[in-house]
C-alpha positions as CSV (number, residue, x, y, z in Angstrom):
1,X,-121.6,-41.4,-195.1
2,X,-118.7,-41.6,-192.7
3,X,-117.9,-45.0,-193.4
4,X,-118.1,-43.7,-197.4
5,X,-115.7,-40.8,-196.6
6,X,-113.1,-43.3,-195.0
7,X,-112.8,-45.7,-197.7
8,X,-112.5,-42.3,-200.3
9,X,-110.0,-41.0,-198.0
10,X,-107.9,-44.5,-197.7
11,X,-108.1,-44.7,-201.8
12,X,-107.0,-41.1,-202.2
13,X,-104.1,-42.2,-200.0
14,X,-103.1,-45.9,-201.6
15,X,-103.3,-43.7,-205.0
16,X,-100.7,-41.3,-203.9
17,X,-98.8,-43.8,-202.1
18,X,-99.1,-46.0,-205.4
19,X,-97.9,-42.8,-207.1
20,X,-95.2,-42.0,-204.9
21,X,-93.8,-45.2,-205.4
22,X,-94.2,-45.2,-209.1
23,X,-92.2,-42.0,-209.3
24,X,-89.4,-43.7,-207.2
25,X,-89.3,-46.4,-209.7
26,X,-88.4,-43.6,-212.5
27,X,-85.2,-42.2,-210.4
28,X,-82.2,-44.4,-210.5
29,X,-79.5,-44.0,-207.9
30,X,-76.3,-44.4,-209.6
31,X,-72.7,-44.1,-208.0
32,X,-69.5,-44.1,-210.0
33,X,-65.7,-43.5,-209.2
34,X,-64.0,-40.6,-210.7
35,X,-61.3,-43.2,-212.7
36,X,-61.2,-42.9,-216.2
37,X,-62.5,-46.2,-216.9
38,X,-65.6,-46.0,-215.1
39,X,-67.0,-42.9,-215.8
40,X,-67.6,-43.0,-219.5
41,X,-69.5,-46.2,-218.5
42,X,-71.2,-44.3,-216.3
43,X,-72.4,-41.8,-218.5
44,X,-73.3,-43.5,-221.2
45,X,-75.6,-45.8,-219.4
46,X,-77.0,-42.8,-217.4
47,X,-77.5,-41.1,-220.8
48,X,-79.2,-44.3,-222.7
49,X,-81.5,-44.4,-218.9
50,X,-82.7,-40.9,-219.3
51,X,-83.5,-41.1,-222.9
52,X,-85.8,-44.6,-221.6
53,X,-87.7,-42.2,-219.1
54,X,-85.8,-42.3,-216.1
55,X,-84.0,-39.7,-213.8
56,X,-80.5,-41.0,-212.7
57,X,-78.5,-39.3,-209.7
58,X,-74.5,-39.8,-209.9
59,X,-72.9,-39.7,-206.6
60,X,-68.9,-39.6,-207.1
61,X,-67.0,-41.7,-204.4
62,X,-62.9,-41.6,-204.1
63,X,-62.4,-45.3,-203.3
64,X,-64.5,-48.9,-203.7
65,X,-65.1,-49.3,-199.7
66,X,-67.1,-45.8,-199.2
67,X,-68.9,-46.7,-203.3
68,X,-69.7,-50.8,-202.0
69,X,-70.6,-49.3,-198.3
70,X,-73.0,-46.8,-200.0
71,X,-74.6,-49.5,-202.4
72,X,-75.0,-52.1,-199.7
73,X,-77.0,-49.3,-197.2
74,X,-78.9,-48.3,-200.0
75,X,-77.7,-44.6,-200.5
76,X,-77.0,-45.9,-204.4
77,X,-78.8,-48.7,-206.3
78,X,-76.6,-49.6,-209.0
79,X,-72.8,-49.4,-209.5
80,X,-70.2,-50.1,-212.6
81,X,-67.4,-52.3,-211.0
82,X,-64.8,-54.8,-212.1
83,X,-65.6,-57.8,-209.7
84,X,-63.1,-60.1,-210.1
85,X,-59.7,-58.3,-209.9
86,X,-59.6,-54.4,-208.5
87,X,-62.4,-54.8,-206.5
88,X,-62.4,-58.4,-205.8
89,X,-62.1,-58.0,-202.2
90,X,-65.2,-55.3,-201.6
91,X,-67.6,-57.9,-204.1
92,X,-66.3,-61.0,-202.1
93,X,-67.3,-59.5,-199.0
94,X,-70.6,-58.0,-199.4
95,X,-71.8,-60.3,-202.9
96,X,-74.7,-61.8,-200.5
97,X,-76.4,-58.3,-200.2
98,X,-76.2,-57.9,-203.4
99,X,-76.1,-59.0,-207.4
100,X,-74.8,-59.2,-211.2
101,X,-77.1,-57.1,-213.2
102,X,-75.4,-57.9,-216.1
103,X,-71.7,-57.0,-218.2
104,X,-70.9,-53.5,-219.6
105,X,-67.7,-53.7,-220.7
106,X,-64.7,-56.1,-220.9
107,X,-60.9,-55.8,-221.5
108,X,-59.2,-54.1,-218.0
109,X,-56.0,-55.7,-218.3
110,X,-52.7,-54.2,-216.1
111,X,-49.1,-55.0,-216.3
112,X,-45.6,-54.3,-216.6
113,X,-45.1,-52.7,-220.3
114,X,-42.3,-51.4,-222.3
115,X,-42.5,-48.6,-225.6
116,X,-42.9,-50.5,-228.8
117,X,-40.2,-49.8,-230.0
118,X,-38.0,-51.3,-227.4
119,X,-37.2,-55.0,-228.8
120,X,-38.5,-57.5,-226.1
121,X,-41.5,-59.5,-225.3
122,X,-41.5,-60.9,-221.7
123,X,-40.8,-60.5,-218.3
124,X,-37.9,-63.0,-218.2
125,X,-36.4,-60.4,-221.3
126,X,-37.1,-57.6,-218.7
127,X,-34.8,-59.6,-216.3
128,X,-31.8,-60.4,-219.1
129,X,-31.9,-56.9,-220.1
130,X,-32.3,-54.8,-216.7
131,X,-29.2,-52.8,-217.1
132,X,-30.5,-51.0,-219.9
133,X,-33.7,-49.7,-218.1
134,X,-31.7,-47.2,-215.7
135,X,-32.1,-49.8,-212.5
136,X,-36.1,-49.6,-212.1
137,X,-39.5,-50.1,-213.1
138,X,-41.5,-46.9,-212.9
139,X,-44.7,-47.3,-210.7
140,X,-47.7,-45.7,-209.8
141,X,-49.3,-45.1,-206.5
142,X,-48.5,-47.4,-203.6
143,X,-51.3,-50.3,-202.3
144,X,-52.8,-50.6,-205.7
145,X,-53.5,-54.1,-207.0
146,X,-51.4,-53.9,-210.2
147,X,-48.1,-52.4,-208.0
148,X,-48.9,-55.9,-205.4
149,X,-48.6,-57.4,-208.5
150,X,-45.8,-56.1,-210.2
151,X,-43.9,-56.6,-207.2
152,X,-44.5,-60.4,-207.0
153,X,-43.5,-60.4,-210.3
154,X,-40.2,-58.9,-209.5
155,X,-39.1,-61.2,-207.1
156,X,-41.3,-63.9,-208.7
157,X,-38.8,-63.5,-211.9
158,X,-35.9,-62.4,-210.1
159,X,-35.4,-58.4,-212.0
160,X,-32.8,-57.0,-210.9
161,X,-34.9,-53.5,-211.2
162,X,-36.0,-51.3,-208.4
163,X,-39.9,-51.1,-208.6
164,X,-40.4,-47.0,-207.9
165,X,-43.5,-46.3,-206.5
166,X,-44.8,-42.6,-207.3
167,X,-48.1,-41.3,-208.9
168,X,-49.7,-41.6,-211.7
169,X,-48.8,-38.6,-212.9
170,X,-45.1,-39.1,-212.9
171,X,-45.4,-42.6,-214.2
172,X,-46.9,-40.9,-217.5
173,X,-44.5,-38.1,-217.6
174,X,-41.3,-40.4,-217.1
175,X,-43.0,-42.6,-220.3
176,X,-43.5,-39.1,-222.6
177,X,-39.9,-38.4,-221.9
178,X,-39.0,-42.0,-222.5
179,X,-40.7,-41.8,-225.8
180,X,-39.5,-38.4,-226.8
181,X,-35.9,-39.6,-226.6
182,X,-36.6,-43.1,-227.6
183,X,-35.3,-44.4,-224.8
184,X,-35.6,-48.0,-222.7
185,X,-38.1,-47.6,-220.2
186,X,-40.4,-50.3,-218.2
187,X,-43.9,-48.9,-216.7
188,X,-46.6,-50.5,-214.6
189,X,-49.7,-49.2,-216.9
190,X,-53.1,-50.7,-217.8
191,X,-55.7,-50.7,-220.1
192,X,-58.3,-48.7,-220.9
193,X,-55.9,-45.8,-220.6
194,X,-55.0,-42.8,-223.2
195,X,-51.8,-43.1,-222.3
196,X,-51.6,-46.5,-224.5
197,X,-53.1,-44.7,-227.2
198,X,-51.1,-41.9,-227.2
199,X,-47.8,-43.7,-226.6
200,X,-48.1,-47.3,-228.0
201,X,-46.3,-50.1,-225.7
202,X,-46.6,-53.4,-225.1
203,X,-47.6,-55.3,-222.3
204,X,-44.9,-58.1,-221.4
205,X,-45.4,-62.0,-221.6
206,X,-46.0,-63.4,-218.2
207,X,-45.5,-67.3,-218.4
208,X,-46.0,-67.4,-214.9
209,X,-49.6,-66.2,-214.9
210,X,-48.9,-63.6,-212.0
211,X,-50.9,-60.6,-213.7
212,X,-54.7,-61.4,-214.5
213,X,-55.9,-62.1,-217.3
214,X,-58.5,-59.7,-218.8
215,X,-61.0,-58.8,-216.4
216,X,-64.6,-57.4,-217.1
217,X,-67.0,-54.8,-215.6
218,X,-70.5,-55.2,-214.6
219,X,-73.3,-53.2,-213.4
220,X,-73.8,-54.1,-210.1
221,X,-76.7,-53.5,-207.4
222,X,-78.6,-54.3,-204.5
223,X,-80.0,-58.0,-204.3
224,X,-83.6,-57.4,-205.6
225,X,-82.8,-54.3,-208.0
226,X,-83.4,-56.5,-210.8
227,X,-86.8,-58.1,-209.7
228,X,-87.9,-54.5,-208.7
229,X,-86.9,-52.7,-211.8
230,X,-86.9,-54.8,-214.3
231,X,-87.2,-52.6,-217.4
232,X,-84.4,-50.0,-216.1
233,X,-82.7,-53.5,-216.0
234,X,-83.4,-54.7,-219.5
235,X,-82.2,-50.8,-220.6
236,X,-79.0,-51.4,-218.3
237,X,-78.6,-55.0,-219.7
238,X,-78.6,-53.3,-223.8
239,X,-76.0,-51.0,-222.9
240,X,-72.3,-52.7,-224.0
241,X,-69.3,-50.4,-224.6
242,X,-65.3,-51.5,-225.8
243,X,-63.0,-51.5,-224.0
244,X,-61.3,-49.3,-227.0
245,X,-64.1,-46.8,-227.2
246,X,-63.5,-46.3,-223.4
247,X,-59.6,-45.5,-224.6
248,X,-61.3,-43.5,-227.5
249,X,-63.1,-41.2,-225.0
250,X,-60.3,-40.3,-222.1
251,X,-57.8,-39.4,-225.2
252,X,-60.4,-37.1,-226.2
253,X,-60.6,-36.0,-222.9
254,X,-56.6,-35.5,-222.7
255,X,-57.1,-33.4,-226.0
256,X,-59.1,-31.1,-224.6
257,X,-62.8,-32.2,-224.4
258,X,-64.6,-32.5,-220.9
259,X,-66.3,-35.8,-220.6
260,X,-69.4,-34.7,-220.8
261,X,-68.3,-33.6,-224.4
262,X,-66.2,-36.7,-225.2
263,X,-69.5,-39.1,-224.1
264,X,-71.9,-36.8,-226.0
265,X,-69.9,-37.2,-228.9
266,X,-69.7,-41.0,-228.7
267,X,-73.4,-41.2,-228.1
268,X,-73.6,-39.1,-231.2
269,X,-71.5,-41.7,-233.5
270,X,-73.6,-44.1,-232.1
271,X,-76.9,-43.2,-232.5
272,X,-78.4,-46.0,-234.4
273,X,-76.9,-48.2,-231.6
274,X,-78.5,-46.3,-228.9
275,X,-81.7,-45.7,-230.1
276,X,-81.9,-49.8,-230.0
277,X,-80.8,-49.6,-226.4
278,X,-83.3,-46.6,-225.5
279,X,-86.3,-48.9,-227.1
280,X,-86.3,-52.1,-225.0
281,X,-90.0,-52.3,-224.5
282,X,-91.1,-52.0,-220.5
283,X,-93.1,-55.4,-219.7
């Protein structure tokens, strides 16, 4: 009788353990940064996973180092990242413990640009017309990859302009002011950004190849995530958000919507596509 009782208890414990494991499989711990490119990607993928039956918990990080540390430690399971440029150093340092799950967008580009009405097209022409730009190129926060490459471009093209460090907000204000007056201005800017939708710019050609070509976004995870979560992986791999749509979502936010509203509007406008993503069959 004692043997039977022990067997029943063992079976019950095994069943409880399996149930707990199954419940854990249905929860995805996702990380993100509060940036205008990553927030829409995260919000859309979260919505698709939730509609496919998963509970998704999102943790927001302030910078890549903290996010990658959380991913490698297992505090989160997945993270959307640009592995080839913006976060390349962190990816290279940790990639033996991580895996690329799937691409989710493509088109990140950062460079020096001018308003569309300014009649120059290349960094070489920027050098030739430096006196028309009030002696400066308006930059963003110091220490960013964009500012690093812009500094290299100023030196390599021998551009007689000062690269001014500041903030994204200050750069945006300067760009708006120049647009209102149809003045010449050179700025460090990127795609996707609501700024390039609101204030059409053209990126100056870079024949020396100082600025990297357009980059991709990937869902990355701890090594083994795809094997342990095959259905979640398939759902995530079905999601792809064009870079122009990310720009449009952030334009809607700039015009007064919350990010949740803008993401929900995008989801509603792509209902048939979302339904196909959500209906990935389980193995």
